[in-house]
KOLFI-19747 format. One record per residue (C-alpha): residue in one letter; x, y, z. Coordinates in steps of 0.5 Angstrom, whole numbers, plus 500, padded with zeros to 3 digits. Layout:
N
@r=A, X=X, Y=Y, Z=Z;
...
end
This chain:
254
@r=K, X=349, Y=874, Z=640;
@r=A, X=342, Y=872, Z=644;
@r=K, X=336, Y=869, Z=639;
@r=L, X=329, Y=870, Z=643;
@r=E, X=322, Y=869, Z=640;
@r=G, X=316, Y=867, Z=641;
@r=L, X=315, Y=868, Z=648;
@r=E, X=308, Y=866, Z=651;
@r=V, X=303, Y=864, Z=657;
@r=I, X=300, Y=857, Z=657;
@r=S, X=296, Y=855, Z=662;
@r=A, X=290, Y=849, Z=663;
@r=I, X=283, Y=850, Z=659;
@r=S, X=280, Y=847, Z=665;
@r=Y, X=283, Y=846, Z=672;
@r=A, X=277, Y=841, Z=673;
@r=D, X=282, Y=837, Z=667;
@r=I, X=288, Y=837, Z=672;
@r=P, X=289, Y=830, Z=676;
@r=F, X=291, Y=833, Z=682;
@r=E, X=292, Y=829, Z=688;
@r=L, X=294, Y=831, Z=694;
@r=D, X=299, Y=835, Z=697;
@r=L, X=302, Y=836, Z=691;
@r=P, X=303, Y=842, Z=687;
@r=Y, X=301, Y=843, Z=680;
@r=V, X=303, Y=848, Z=674;
@r=T, X=296, Y=851, Z=672;
@r=E, X=300, Y=857, Z=668;
@r=A, X=308, Y=857, Z=665;
@r=L, X=311, Y=862, Z=659;
@r=R, X=314, Y=858, Z=654;
@r=L, X=319, Y=860, Z=649;
@r=K, X=318, Y=856, Z=642;
@r=N, X=326, Y=858, Z=640;
@r=F, X=331, Y=861, Z=644;
@r=R, X=339, Y=860, Z=642;
@r=I, X=346, Y=863, Z=645;
@r=K, X=351, Y=863, Z=639;
@r=D, X=356, Y=867, Z=642;
@r=Q, X=362, Y=864, Z=645;
@r=K, X=363, Y=867, Z=651;
@r=E, X=360, Y=871, Z=656;
@r=N, X=354, Y=871, Z=653;
@r=K, X=347, Y=869, Z=657;
@r=A, X=339, Y=869, Z=656;
@r=G, X=333, Y=867, Z=661;
@r=I, X=327, Y=868, Z=664;
@r=N, X=326, Y=870, Z=671;
@r=A, X=319, Y=867, Z=674;
@r=G, X=318, Y=868, Z=682;
@r=M, X=314, Y=867, Z=686;
@r=G, X=316, Y=871, Z=692;
@r=V, X=312, Y=878, Z=693;
@r=N, X=307, Y=877, Z=687;
@r=A, X=305, Y=869, Z=685;
@r=G, X=304, Y=870, Z=677;
@r=S, X=309, Y=875, Z=676;
@r=A, X=315, Y=874, Z=671;
@r=N, X=320, Y=878, Z=669;
@r=F, X=325, Y=876, Z=661;
@r=S, X=333, Y=879, Z=662;
@r=A, X=339, Y=878, Z=657;
@r=G, X=345, Y=880, Z=659;
@r=V, X=353, Y=877, Z=660;
@r=G, X=355, Y=874, Z=666;
@r=S, X=361, Y=869, Z=665;
@r=Q, X=358, Y=863, Z=668;
@r=A, X=354, Y=862, Z=661;
@r=R, X=354, Y=856, Z=658;
@r=R, X=357, Y=856, Z=651;
@r=G, X=353, Y=854, Z=644;
@r=T, X=347, Y=854, Z=648;
@r=E, X=340, Y=851, Z=644;
@r=G, X=334, Y=849, Z=644;
@r=E, X=326, Y=848, Z=643;
@r=G, X=320, Y=849, Z=647;
@r=L, X=324, Y=852, Z=655;
@r=V, X=318, Y=852, Z=659;
@r=V, X=318, Y=856, Z=666;
@r=A, X=312, Y=855, Z=670;
@r=Y, X=311, Y=861, Z=675;
@r=K, X=303, Y=859, Z=678;
@r=L, X=302, Y=853, Z=682;
@r=H, X=295, Y=850, Z=685;
@r=M, X=295, Y=845, Z=689;
@r=I, X=288, Y=842, Z=693;
@r=D, X=286, Y=846, Z=700;
@r=R, X=285, Y=840, Z=705;
@r=K, X=280, Y=844, Z=708;
@r=T, X=276, Y=842, Z=703;
@r=Y, X=277, Y=836, Z=700;
@r=T, X=271, Y=830, Z=702;
@r=K, X=271, Y=824, Z=699;
@r=L, X=265, Y=818, Z=699;
@r=E, X=267, Y=811, Z=697;
@r=S, X=263, Y=807, Z=694;
@r=G, X=266, Y=800, Z=696;
@r=T, X=269, Y=794, Z=692;
@r=V, X=265, Y=789, Z=688;
@r=P, X=266, Y=783, Z=684;
@r=L, X=267, Y=785, Z=677;
@r=E, X=264, Y=778, Z=673;
@r=L, X=264, Y=777, Z=666;
@r=D, X=258, Y=778, Z=662;
@r=K, X=255, Y=782, Z=667;
@r=S, X=253, Y=789, Z=669;
@r=V, X=254, Y=793, Z=676;
@r=D, X=251, Y=798, Z=677;
@r=F, X=252, Y=805, Z=680;
@r=P, X=246, Y=808, Z=682;
@r=K, X=248, Y=814, Z=685;
@r=A, X=254, Y=815, Z=680;
@r=H, X=249, Y=814, Z=674;
@r=I, X=255, Y=809, Z=671;
@r=A, X=255, Y=801, Z=669;
@r=A, X=260, Y=797, Z=668;
@r=K, X=262, Y=791, Z=664;
@r=A, X=267, Y=786, Z=663;
@r=R, X=268, Y=781, Z=656;
@r=L, X=273, Y=777, Z=652;
@r=Q, X=274, Y=781, Z=646;
@r=M, X=277, Y=777, Z=641;
@r=I, X=283, Y=782, Z=637;
@r=E, X=282, Y=781, Z=628;
@r=P, X=284, Y=786, Z=625;
@r=G, X=279, Y=787, Z=619;
@r=A, X=275, Y=782, Z=621;
@r=G, X=270, Y=786, Z=625;
@r=K, X=273, Y=784, Z=632;
@r=S, X=278, Y=789, Z=633;
@r=L, X=278, Y=794, Z=640;
@r=P, X=275, Y=800, Z=638;
@r=R, X=280, Y=807, Z=637;
@r=S, X=278, Y=809, Z=643;
@r=V, X=280, Y=804, Z=648;
@r=L, X=285, Y=806, Z=653;
@r=W, X=290, Y=801, Z=655;
@r=A, X=290, Y=799, Z=663;
@r=C, X=298, Y=800, Z=663;
@r=A, X=303, Y=803, Z=658;
@r=Q, X=306, Y=796, Z=655;
@r=A, X=300, Y=794, Z=653;
@r=D, X=298, Y=800, Z=649;
@r=A, X=306, Y=800, Z=646;
@r=K, X=305, Y=792, Z=644;
@r=S, X=297, Y=793, Z=643;
@r=R, X=299, Y=791, Z=635;
@r=D, X=302, Y=784, Z=638;
@r=I, X=295, Y=782, Z=643;
@r=V, X=290, Y=778, Z=640;
@r=A, X=286, Y=778, Z=646;
@r=A, X=284, Y=783, Z=652;
@r=W, X=280, Y=783, Z=658;
@r=V, X=275, Y=789, Z=656;
@r=V, X=271, Y=793, Z=661;
@r=D, X=265, Y=797, Z=658;
@r=I, X=264, Y=804, Z=663;
@r=K, X=257, Y=806, Z=661;
@r=S, X=254, Y=813, Z=662;
@r=M, X=247, Y=814, Z=665;
@r=D, X=247, Y=822, Z=663;
@r=P, X=248, Y=824, Z=656;
@r=G, X=253, Y=829, Z=658;
@r=R, X=258, Y=825, Z=660;
@r=K, X=262, Y=820, Z=655;
@r=S, X=262, Y=812, Z=656;
@r=L, X=269, Y=808, Z=656;
@r=T, X=273, Y=803, Z=655;
@r=I, X=278, Y=801, Z=658;
@r=A, X=282, Y=794, Z=656;
@r=F, X=287, Y=789, Z=660;
@r=P, X=292, Y=785, Z=656;
@r=A, X=289, Y=777, Z=656;
@r=F, X=293, Y=773, Z=651;
@r=P, X=300, Y=775, Z=651;
@r=H, X=300, Y=776, Z=658;
@r=I, X=303, Y=782, Z=660;
@r=E, X=306, Y=782, Z=667;
@r=D, X=304, Y=788, Z=672;
@r=C, X=298, Y=790, Z=667;
@r=G, X=293, Y=788, Z=671;
@r=S, X=290, Y=795, Z=675;
@r=F, X=287, Y=801, Z=673;
@r=S, X=287, Y=808, Z=676;
@r=G, X=283, Y=814, Z=673;
@r=I, X=278, Y=820, Z=673;
@r=V, X=273, Y=819, Z=669;
@r=Y, X=269, Y=825, Z=670;
@r=S, X=270, Y=832, Z=673;
@r=S, X=267, Y=839, Z=673;
@r=I, X=267, Y=845, Z=676;
@r=D, X=262, Y=848, Z=680;
@r=P, X=260, Y=855, Z=678;
@r=V, X=257, Y=856, Z=684;
@r=S, X=263, Y=855, Z=690;
@r=D, X=268, Y=853, Z=684;
@r=K, X=270, Y=847, Z=687;
@r=I, X=272, Y=840, Z=682;
@r=N, X=267, Y=835, Z=683;
@r=R, X=270, Y=828, Z=680;
@r=Q, X=270, Y=820, Z=679;
@r=K, X=276, Y=816, Z=680;
@r=L, X=274, Y=809, Z=677;
@r=N, X=280, Y=803, Z=680;
@r=I, X=280, Y=796, Z=677;
@r=A, X=284, Y=790, Z=680;
@r=I, X=284, Y=783, Z=676;
@r=A, X=286, Y=779, Z=681;
@r=E, X=286, Y=773, Z=677;
@r=A, X=285, Y=772, Z=669;
@r=E, X=286, Y=766, Z=665;
@r=L, X=285, Y=763, Z=658;
@r=D, X=285, Y=756, Z=656;
@r=D, X=289, Y=754, Z=649;
@r=S, X=282, Y=755, Z=645;
@r=L, X=283, Y=763, Z=648;
@r=H, X=277, Y=761, Z=652;
@r=P, X=277, Y=764, Z=659;
@r=I, X=277, Y=759, Z=665;
@r=K, X=279, Y=763, Z=671;
@r=W, X=277, Y=770, Z=671;
@r=D, X=278, Y=775, Z=679;
@r=A, X=276, Y=782, Z=679;
@r=R, X=274, Y=788, Z=683;
@r=I, X=271, Y=795, Z=682;
@r=S, X=269, Y=800, Z=686;
@r=L, X=268, Y=808, Z=685;
@r=V, X=271, Y=814, Z=688;
@r=D, X=267, Y=822, Z=688;
@r=E, X=271, Y=828, Z=690;
@r=S, X=269, Y=835, Z=692;
@r=F, X=275, Y=841, Z=693;
@r=N, X=278, Y=847, Z=692;
@r=I, X=284, Y=849, Z=690;
@r=R, X=288, Y=854, Z=692;
@r=L, X=295, Y=857, Z=690;
@r=V, X=302, Y=855, Z=693;
@r=K, X=306, Y=860, Z=696;
@r=P, X=312, Y=860, Z=697;
@r=G, X=313, Y=857, Z=704;
@r=D, X=309, Y=850, Z=701;
@r=I, X=312, Y=846, Z=698;
@r=G, X=318, Y=845, Z=704;
@r=S, X=311, Y=843, Z=708;
@r=T, X=309, Y=839, Z=702;
@r=Q, X=316, Y=835, Z=701;
@r=E, X=315, Y=834, Z=709;
@r=R, X=309, Y=830, Z=709;
@r=Q, X=311, Y=827, Z=703;
@r=S, X=317, Y=824, Z=707;
@r=V, X=312, Y=823, Z=714;
@r=T, X=308, Y=819, Z=709;
@r=N, X=313, Y=815, Z=706;
end
């Protein structure tokens, strides 16, 4: 007997929230099966068949009998993607601000982007009013995992001059030091133009070349750079033939 239940369509709330990169297809719609179990010991099989051959975005659900079925298969959260999108290269534009120094306790302004950035050293003492805000974004996964052991952090505050945008706080571990955690790259703002359907977004890049504290946890070395990139593009539905050509371009690039 095959037991399948909880079939639903899932999709992104907004395409602007998807971190699209050039030549990479991203899943934008899929089928999710909350629970599935195959209890028969031999020949039952069940699954979801999704294809993009004739109509991209079409899928069909099937349960049948076959000798290749796996025995005693069960699981949760089975997801089958059937609609993918990628950046339309013909519409892609990029404007870079250029890399500028990011000094401690000095503000760096990006007037066209309505953004200001400021770096500082923050001591972390829970319960003493010196802890980081809950919304802080650690620059790497290692720092996030070890955040309870970090007693000092280099903090970069990204302030938006636009009241419709949220500010952002990015933290880099200062003590103890964590290798390979001196750079950050991420999307700080994205939206969709209702007229052209173009996705407009801003990407922030921060790189710490050198940072060091003395025994008293005071900064003695600090050398960092910051840049902002404005991107604009439309997305297009991925066709079956696009997958192979995309992989070829990536292999050539690599």
